Structure formats: structure tokens, C-alpha cells
A tleap script that builds the chain and sets N, CA, C and O, in Angstrom:
source leaprc.protein.ff14SB
mol = sequence {
  NMET LEU LYS PRO LEU ALA ASP ARG VAL ILE
  LEU GLU VAL THR LYS GLU GLU GLU THR THR
  VAL GLY GLY ILE VAL LEU ALA SER ASN VAL
  GLN GLU LYS PRO GLN THR GLY LYS ILE ILE
  ALA VAL GLY ASP GLY ARG THR MET ARG ASN
  GLY GLU LYS ILE ALA ILE ALA VAL SER VAL
  GLY GLN THR VAL LEU PHE ASP LYS TYR ALA
  GLY SER GLU VAL SER PHE GLU GLY LYS ASP
  TYR LEU ILE VAL HIE GLU LYS ASP ILE VAL
  ALA THR VAL CASP
}
set mol.1.N position { 56.839 53.789 108.576 }
set mol.1.CA position { 56.487 54.037 109.969 }
set mol.1.C position { 55.381 53.091 110.390 }
set mol.1.O position { 54.546 52.694 109.578 }
set mol.2.N position { 55.381 52.739 111.638 }
set mol.2.CA position { 54.333 51.888 112.198 }
set mol.2.C position { 53.044 52.676 112.364 }
set mol.2.O position { 53.081 53.846 112.745 }
set mol.3.N position { 51.918 52.059 112.086 }
set mol.3.CA position { 50.608 52.685 112.260 }
set mol.3.C position { 49.784 51.778 113.175 }
set mol.3.O position { 49.415 50.676 112.769 }
set mol.4.N position { 49.487 52.220 114.400 }
set mol.4.CA position { 48.720 51.377 115.317 }
set mol.4.C position { 47.254 51.275 114.895 }
set mol.4.O position { 46.713 52.184 114.265 }
set mol.5.N position { 46.631 50.176 115.246 }
set mol.5.CA position { 45.234 49.950 114.935 }
set mol.5.C position { 44.357 50.243 116.154 }
set mol.5.O position { 44.801 50.141 117.297 }
set mol.6.N position { 43.118 50.605 115.885 }
set mol.6.CA position { 42.077 50.806 116.912 }
set mol.6.C position { 42.536 51.778 118.002 }
set mol.6.O position { 42.930 52.906 117.702 }
set mol.7.N position { 42.487 51.341 119.270 }
set mol.7.CA position { 42.803 52.230 120.394 }
set mol.7.C position { 44.230 52.042 120.905 }
set mol.7.O position { 44.501 52.253 122.087 }
set mol.8.N position { 45.124 51.653 120.030 }
set mol.8.CA position { 46.524 51.455 120.427 }
set mol.8.C position { 47.342 52.717 120.157 }
set mol.8.O position { 47.022 53.525 119.285 }
set mol.9.N position { 48.418 52.848 120.947 }
set mol.9.CA position { 49.314 53.994 120.867 }
set mol.9.C position { 50.742 53.463 120.824 }
set mol.9.O position { 51.077 52.533 121.557 }
set mol.10.N position { 51.588 54.042 119.973 }
set mol.10.CA position { 52.999 53.657 119.919 }
set mol.10.C position { 53.807 54.697 120.674 }
set mol.10.O position { 53.697 55.897 120.424 }
set mol.11.N position { 54.630 54.209 121.613 }
set mol.11.CA position { 55.446 55.080 122.458 }
set mol.11.C position { 56.924 54.829 122.232 }
set mol.11.O position { 57.354 53.701 121.995 }
set mol.12.N position { 57.693 55.907 122.310 }
set mol.12.CA position { 59.147 55.797 122.387 }
set mol.12.C position { 59.449 55.953 123.872 }
set mol.12.O position { 59.297 57.040 124.431 }
set mol.13.N position { 59.873 54.874 124.505 }
set mol.13.CA position { 60.040 54.843 125.954 }
set mol.13.C position { 61.232 55.680 126.378 }
set mol.13.O position { 62.298 55.625 125.763 }
set mol.14.N position { 61.039 56.460 127.442 }
set mol.14.CA position { 62.097 57.287 128.001 }
set mol.14.C position { 63.051 56.399 128.793 }
set mol.14.O position { 62.620 55.665 129.682 }
set mol.15.N position { 64.331 56.461 128.479 }
set mol.15.CA position { 65.325 55.662 129.204 }
set mol.15.C position { 65.584 56.281 130.572 }
set mol.15.O position { 65.766 57.493 130.695 }
set mol.16.N position { 65.596 55.435 131.596 }
set mol.16.CA position { 65.828 55.894 132.964 }
set mol.16.C position { 67.325 55.901 133.264 }
set mol.16.O position { 68.106 55.253 132.568 }
set mol.17.N position { 67.714 56.627 134.292 }
set mol.17.CA position { 69.108 56.658 134.730 }
set mol.17.C position { 69.551 55.262 135.136 }
set mol.17.O position { 68.783 54.520 135.749 }
set mol.18.N position { 70.774 54.902 134.801 }
set mol.18.CA position { 71.288 53.578 135.126 }
set mol.18.C position { 72.215 53.595 136.333 }
set mol.18.O position { 72.769 52.555 136.691 }
set mol.19.N position { 72.399 54.749 136.970 }
set mol.19.CA position { 73.262 54.833 138.143 }
set mol.19.C position { 72.495 55.419 139.314 }
set mol.19.O position { 71.526 56.155 139.129 }
set mol.20.N position { 72.935 55.088 140.524 }
set mol.20.CA position { 72.324 55.628 141.731 }
set mol.20.C position { 72.934 56.982 142.035 }
set mol.20.O position { 73.845 57.429 141.338 }
set mol.21.N position { 72.435 57.637 143.074 }
set mol.21.CA position { 72.962 58.943 143.474 }
set mol.21.C position { 74.437 58.836 143.836 }
set mol.21.O position { 75.207 59.764 143.588 }
set mol.22.N position { 74.835 57.707 144.422 }
set mol.22.CA position { 76.226 57.502 144.806 }
set mol.22.C position { 77.126 57.117 143.652 }
set mol.22.O position { 78.327 56.934 143.851 }
set mol.23.N position { 76.583 56.990 142.451 }
set mol.23.CA position { 77.385 56.675 141.283 }
set mol.23.C position { 77.512 55.192 140.992 }
set mol.23.O position { 78.299 54.806 140.128 }
set mol.24.N position { 76.755 54.343 141.692 }
set mol.24.CA position { 76.818 52.901 141.459 }
set mol.24.C position { 76.012 52.568 140.205 }
set mol.24.O position { 74.861 52.982 140.072 }
set mol.25.N position { 76.621 51.819 139.291 }
set mol.25.CA position { 75.935 51.410 138.070 }
set mol.25.C position { 75.081 50.189 138.393 }
set mol.25.O position { 75.567 49.211 138.961 }
set mol.26.N position { 73.793 50.257 138.021 }
set mol.26.CA position { 72.864 49.167 138.296 }
set mol.26.C position { 72.812 48.185 137.134 }
set mol.26.O position { 72.838 48.587 135.970 }
set mol.27.N position { 72.740 46.894 137.456 }
set mol.27.CA position { 72.557 45.876 136.427 }
set mol.27.C position { 71.152 46.016 135.852 }
set mol.27.O position { 70.238 46.463 136.545 }
set mol.28.N position { 70.978 45.641 134.602 }
set mol.28.CA position { 69.682 45.837 133.941 }
set mol.28.C position { 68.549 45.076 134.610 }
set mol.28.O position { 67.398 45.505 134.532 }
set mol.29.N position { 68.842 43.951 135.269 }
set mol.29.CA position { 67.773 43.172 135.894 }
set mol.29.C position { 67.268 43.770 137.207 }
set mol.29.O position { 66.223 43.341 137.697 }
set mol.30.N position { 67.965 44.739 137.793 }
set mol.30.CA position { 67.487 45.364 139.029 }
set mol.30.C position { 66.984 46.787 138.805 }
set mol.30.O position { 66.520 47.432 139.745 }
set mol.31.N position { 67.069 47.273 137.597 }
set mol.31.CA position { 66.592 48.616 137.301 }
set mol.31.C position { 65.072 48.627 137.253 }
set mol.31.O position { 64.440 47.638 136.881 }
set mol.32.N position { 64.501 49.751 137.631 }
set mol.32.CA position { 63.053 49.929 137.520 }
set mol.32.C position { 62.670 49.984 136.053 }
set mol.32.O position { 63.396 50.552 135.238 }
set mol.33.N position { 61.533 49.398 135.716 }
set mol.33.CA position { 61.043 49.454 134.345 }
set mol.33.C position { 60.524 50.870 134.081 }
set mol.33.O position { 59.772 51.401 134.898 }
set mol.34.N position { 60.908 51.498 132.957 }
set mol.34.CA position { 60.452 52.858 132.655 }
set mol.34.C position { 58.939 52.932 132.557 }
set mol.34.O position { 58.289 51.967 132.155 }
set mol.35.N position { 58.378 54.082 132.925 }
set mol.35.CA position { 56.943 54.256 132.888 }
set mol.35.C position { 56.521 55.506 132.132 }
set mol.35.O position { 55.339 55.848 132.122 }
set mol.36.N position { 57.465 56.193 131.498 }
set mol.36.CA position { 57.109 57.368 130.718 }
set mol.36.C position { 57.587 57.184 129.288 }
set mol.36.O position { 58.563 56.482 129.023 }
set mol.37.N position { 56.873 57.834 128.370 }
set mol.37.CA position { 57.261 57.754 126.975 }
set mol.37.C position { 56.616 58.856 126.172 }
set mol.37.O position { 55.660 59.496 126.610 }
set mol.38.N position { 57.159 59.064 124.983 }
set mol.38.CA position { 56.642 60.074 124.062 }
set mol.38.C position { 55.813 59.360 122.999 }
set mol.38.O position { 56.239 58.344 122.451 }
set mol.39.N position { 54.638 59.893 122.713 }
set mol.39.CA position { 53.750 59.279 121.736 }
set mol.39.C position { 54.267 59.556 120.325 }
set mol.39.O position { 54.477 60.705 119.938 }
set mol.40.N position { 54.467 58.478 119.569 }
set mol.40.CA position { 54.969 58.544 118.201 }
set mol.40.C position { 53.813 58.442 117.201 }
set mol.40.O position { 53.832 59.098 116.160 }
set mol.41.N position { 52.808 57.619 117.518 }
set mol.41.CA position { 51.663 57.427 116.621 }
set mol.41.C position { 50.458 56.957 117.419 }
set mol.41.O position { 50.608 56.300 118.449 }
set mol.42.N position { 49.256 57.295 116.942 }
set mol.42.CA position { 48.016 56.848 117.593 }
set mol.42.C position { 47.103 56.204 116.554 }
set mol.42.O position { 47.139 56.559 115.375 }
set mol.43.N position { 46.289 55.261 117.001 }
set mol.43.CA position { 45.331 54.596 116.127 }
set mol.43.C position { 44.125 55.489 115.870 }
set mol.43.O position { 44.066 56.629 116.331 }
set mol.44.N position { 43.167 54.950 115.127 }
set mol.44.CA position { 41.969 55.700 114.755 }
set mol.44.C position { 40.944 55.795 115.879 }
set mol.44.O position { 40.033 56.620 115.807 }
set mol.45.N position { 41.070 54.985 116.895 }
set mol.45.CA position { 40.106 54.986 117.995 }
set mol.45.C position { 39.360 53.671 118.061 }
set mol.45.O position { 39.418 52.853 117.143 }
set mol.46.N position { 38.665 53.486 119.156 }
set mol.46.CA position { 37.934 52.248 119.387 }
set mol.46.C position { 36.580 52.299 118.691 }
set mol.46.O position { 35.908 53.331 118.701 }
set mol.47.N position { 36.185 51.192 118.091 }
set mol.47.CA position { 34.879 51.105 117.438 }
set mol.47.C position { 33.919 50.360 118.360 }
set mol.47.O position { 34.194 49.236 118.779 }
set mol.48.N position { 32.798 50.993 118.669 }
set mol.48.CA position { 31.782 50.391 119.524 }
set mol.48.C position { 30.981 49.372 118.706 }
set mol.48.O position { 31.092 49.323 117.481 }
set mol.49.N position { 30.186 48.576 119.387 }
set mol.49.CA position { 29.376 47.550 118.717 }
set mol.49.C position { 28.391 48.149 117.713 }
set mol.49.O position { 28.059 47.514 116.712 }
set mol.50.N position { 27.928 49.363 117.977 }
set mol.50.CA position { 26.967 50.003 117.079 }
set mol.50.C position { 27.649 50.712 115.898 }
set mol.50.O position { 26.977 51.354 115.091 }
set mol.51.N position { 28.992 50.597 115.796 }
set mol.51.CA position { 29.724 51.192 114.693 }
set mol.51.C position { 30.281 52.577 114.978 }
set mol.51.O position { 31.035 53.120 114.171 }
set mol.52.N position { 29.917 53.154 116.117 }
set mol.52.CA position { 30.398 54.494 116.494 }
set mol.52.C position { 31.871 54.422 116.892 }
set mol.52.O position { 32.284 53.512 117.611 }
set mol.53.N position { 32.661 55.395 116.414 }
set mol.53.CA position { 34.088 55.476 116.762 }
set mol.53.C position { 34.282 56.408 117.949 }
set mol.53.O position { 33.709 57.496 117.993 }
set mol.54.N position { 35.096 55.973 118.916 }
set mol.54.CA position { 35.456 56.813 120.045 }
set mol.54.C position { 36.905 57.244 119.835 }
set mol.54.O position { 37.807 56.408 119.798 }
set mol.55.N position { 37.120 58.530 119.700 }
set mol.55.CA position { 38.467 59.062 119.428 }
set mol.55.C position { 39.389 58.860 120.622 }
set mol.55.O position { 38.938 58.774 121.764 }
set mol.56.N position { 40.677 58.785 120.344 }
set mol.56.CA position { 41.689 58.642 121.389 }
set mol.56.C position { 41.954 60.009 122.014 }
set mol.56.O position { 42.023 61.019 121.313 }
set mol.57.N position { 42.101 60.030 123.344 }
set mol.57.CA position { 42.230 61.286 124.088 }
set mol.57.C position { 43.636 61.873 124.082 }
set mol.57.O position { 43.823 63.008 124.523 }
set mol.58.N position { 44.625 61.136 123.597 }
set mol.58.CA position { 46.003 61.636 123.564 }
set mol.58.C position { 46.410 61.867 122.117 }
set mol.58.O position { 45.746 61.390 121.196 }
set mol.59.N position { 47.507 62.601 121.916 }
set mol.59.CA position { 47.939 62.901 120.551 }
set mol.59.C position { 49.454 62.756 120.409 }
set mol.59.O position { 50.189 62.700 121.395 }
set mol.60.N position { 49.889 62.699 119.175 }
set mol.60.CA position { 51.312 62.549 118.852 }
set mol.60.C position { 52.097 63.710 119.459 }
set mol.60.O position { 51.672 64.864 119.391 }
set mol.61.N position { 53.245 63.390 120.054 }
set mol.61.CA position { 54.114 64.404 120.633 }
set mol.61.C position { 53.973 64.552 122.144 }
set mol.61.O position { 54.864 65.098 122.795 }
set mol.62.N position { 52.869 64.075 122.708 }
set mol.62.CA position { 52.675 64.182 124.152 }
set mol.62.C position { 53.568 63.186 124.882 }
set mol.62.O position { 53.879 62.114 124.362 }
set mol.63.N position { 53.975 63.556 126.096 }
set mol.63.CA position { 54.679 62.638 126.979 }
set mol.63.C position { 53.647 62.102 127.960 }
set mol.63.O position { 52.874 62.867 128.537 }
set mol.64.N position { 53.638 60.779 128.150 }
set mol.64.CA position { 52.626 60.146 128.985 }
set mol.64.C position { 53.245 59.211 130.014 }
set mol.64.O position { 54.381 58.759 129.870 }
set mol.65.N position { 52.474 58.937 131.044 }
set mol.65.CA position { 52.824 57.971 132.074 }
set mol.65.C position { 51.928 56.766 131.835 }
set mol.65.O position { 50.717 56.919 131.676 }
set mol.66.N position { 52.513 55.554 131.807 }
set mol.66.CA position { 51.729 54.354 131.516 }
set mol.66.C position { 51.958 53.299 132.579 }
set mol.66.O position { 52.923 53.370 133.341 }
set mol.67.N position { 51.051 52.303 132.626 }
set mol.67.CA position { 51.169 51.206 133.586 }
set mol.67.C position { 52.516 50.516 133.435 }
set mol.67.O position { 53.033 50.382 132.326 }
set mol.68.N position { 53.076 50.084 134.546 }
set mol.68.CA position { 54.435 49.553 134.594 }
set mol.68.C position { 54.699 48.382 133.638 }
set mol.68.O position { 55.735 48.354 132.974 }
set mol.69.N position { 53.793 47.438 133.564 }
set mol.69.CA position { 54.046 46.252 132.727 }
set mol.69.C position { 53.105 46.195 131.528 }
set mol.69.O position { 52.768 45.109 131.056 }
set mol.70.N position { 52.687 47.335 131.040 }
set mol.70.CA position { 51.737 47.417 129.923 }
set mol.70.C position { 52.426 47.250 128.582 }
set mol.70.O position { 53.619 47.519 128.438 }
set mol.71.N position { 51.660 46.805 127.616 }
set mol.71.CA position { 52.085 46.852 126.229 }
set mol.71.C position { 52.997 45.750 125.750 }
set mol.71.O position { 53.369 44.834 126.483 }
set mol.72.N position { 53.338 45.884 124.478 }
set mol.72.CA position { 54.214 44.943 123.789 }
set mol.72.C position { 55.416 45.707 123.244 }
set mol.72.O position { 55.270 46.720 122.561 }
set mol.73.N position { 56.602 45.204 123.558 }
set mol.73.CA position { 57.820 45.837 123.057 }
set mol.73.C position { 58.091 45.336 121.641 }
set mol.73.O position { 58.026 44.136 121.374 }
set mol.74.N position { 58.392 46.263 120.743 }
set mol.74.CA position { 58.709 45.913 119.356 }
set mol.74.C position { 59.926 46.713 118.897 }
set mol.74.O position { 60.203 47.802 119.398 }
set mol.75.N position { 60.640 46.142 117.935 }
set mol.75.CA position { 61.753 46.841 117.291 }
set mol.75.C position { 61.377 47.042 115.839 }
set mol.75.O position { 60.879 46.127 115.184 }
set mol.76.N position { 61.622 48.262 115.330 }
set mol.76.CA position { 61.313 48.569 113.939 }
set mol.76.C position { 62.368 49.524 113.420 }
set mol.76.O position { 62.582 50.598 113.984 }
set mol.77.N position { 63.020 49.130 112.352 }
set mol.77.CA position { 64.077 49.921 111.722 }
set mol.77.C position { 65.135 50.380 112.727 }
set mol.77.O position { 65.568 51.532 112.703 }
set mol.78.N position { 65.543 49.468 113.606 }
set mol.78.CA position { 66.615 49.741 114.551 }
set mol.78.C position { 66.223 50.515 115.802 }
set mol.78.O position { 67.089 50.831 116.618 }
set mol.79.N position { 64.954 50.826 115.975 }
set mol.79.CA position { 64.502 51.545 117.174 }
set mol.79.C position { 63.526 50.673 117.949 }
set mol.79.O position { 62.801 49.860 117.375 }
set mol.80.N position { 63.523 50.859 119.265 }
set mol.80.CA position { 62.611 50.114 120.133 }
set mol.80.C position { 61.405 50.972 120.483 }
set mol.80.O position { 61.536 52.153 120.805 }
set mol.81.N position { 60.224 50.357 120.415 }
set mol.81.CA position { 58.973 51.032 120.723 }
set mol.81.C position { 58.144 50.171 121.656 }
set mol.81.O position { 58.417 48.984 121.836 }
set mol.82.N position { 57.133 50.781 122.245 }
set mol.82.CA position { 56.178 50.069 123.078 }
set mol.82.C position { 54.790 50.374 122.528 }
set mol.82.O position { 54.435 51.538 122.343 }
set mol.83.N position { 54.012 49.341 122.268 }
set mol.83.CA position { 52.642 49.514 121.791 }
set mol.83.C position { 51.704 49.213 122.945 }
set mol.83.O position { 51.712 48.105 123.481 }
set mol.84.N position { 50.894 50.193 123.332 }
set mol.84.CA position { 49.971 50.040 124.456 }
set mol.84.C position { 48.554 50.395 124.019 }
set mol.84.O position { 48.355 51.111 123.037 }
set mol.85.N position { 47.578 49.887 124.759 }
set mol.85.CA position { 46.193 50.313 124.575 }
set mol.85.C position { 46.024 51.658 125.279 }
set mol.85.O position { 46.734 51.958 126.239 }
set mol.86.N position { 45.102 52.445 124.807 }
set mol.86.CA position { 44.861 53.754 125.423 }
set mol.86.C position { 44.528 53.621 126.903 }
set mol.86.O position { 44.905 54.486 127.694 }
set mol.87.N position { 43.832 52.563 127.295 }
set mol.87.CA position { 43.442 52.368 128.694 }
set mol.87.C position { 44.651 52.162 129.613 }
set mol.87.O position { 44.530 52.334 130.825 }
set mol.88.N position { 45.821 51.797 129.058 }
set mol.88.CA position { 47.036 51.598 129.854 }
set mol.88.C position { 47.767 52.907 130.132 }
set mol.88.O position { 48.702 52.934 130.932 }
set mol.89.N position { 47.352 53.990 129.482 }
set mol.89.CA position { 47.939 55.307 129.736 }
set mol.89.C position { 47.182 55.939 130.890 }
set mol.89.O position { 45.960 56.078 130.847 }
set mol.90.N position { 47.933 56.324 131.937 }
set mol.90.CA position { 47.272 56.816 133.150 }
set mol.90.C position { 47.310 58.330 133.293 }
set mol.90.O position { 46.495 58.892 134.025 }
set mol.91.N position { 48.245 59.016 132.606 }
set mol.91.CA position { 48.329 60.466 132.725 }
set mol.91.C position { 49.206 61.042 131.634 }
set mol.91.O position { 50.011 60.334 131.028 }
set mol.92.N position { 49.041 62.355 131.385 }
set mol.92.CA position { 49.955 63.064 130.499 }
set mol.92.C position { 50.907 63.868 131.362 }
set mol.92.O position { 50.554 64.271 132.470 }
set mol.93.N position { 52.103 64.104 130.868 }
set mol.93.CA position { 53.119 64.855 131.602 }
set mol.93.C position { 53.302 66.194 130.898 }
set mol.93.O position { 53.597 66.240 129.704 }
set mol.94.N position { 53.124 67.286 131.645 }
set mol.94.CA position { 53.299 68.620 131.076 }
set mol.94.C position { 54.695 69.133 131.274 }
set mol.94.O position { 55.010 70.245 130.853 }
savepdb mol mol.pdb
quit
């Protein structure tokens, strides 16, 4: 399994609907980029200059909303993930 470093979070991105209300299938280049995902793993937190660790405010299993073009897309063992900094997460979804 991937283990993020510092204040990074690994997300499994939620796939959005590929059709409109009228049933028209959208090409991948015109679809909105997904902005929600489920947290798969979290790093240890950010280390300040004085050596103090600041814990990450989110935890594994939460669904979150993140900035539209945030993070780095990676593939690992046949699955696609998004690695983002904690600051790119804007809200949790209940």
C-alpha cells in the first residue's frame, strides 16, 4: 500500500456520471473533473521549523471535497489514486 509523507493524503477519486439528464454520453474531454474522493491513507503531518509536528485534520475513510486541479494522479497495483496536500482539501462530506 502507498504511504503518503508529511501533510499529504491519498484519495480514491469518486467517478462522476458520464451522461447528461437527457441520456447523452459526454466525451471525456468535456466532462467536469471530479472533486470528491474517499481518503485511503494520510501522512504523519507537517513538521514545523522548530521540530513540532502538526497532525492532519482528516482521517482514513472520510469523504472529502478538494480543489478542482489539485494533486498528482498516480496508478498503483491497477488502481488510480490522487495524492494531495492537506491544504488542498476544502471540506468533509457527511
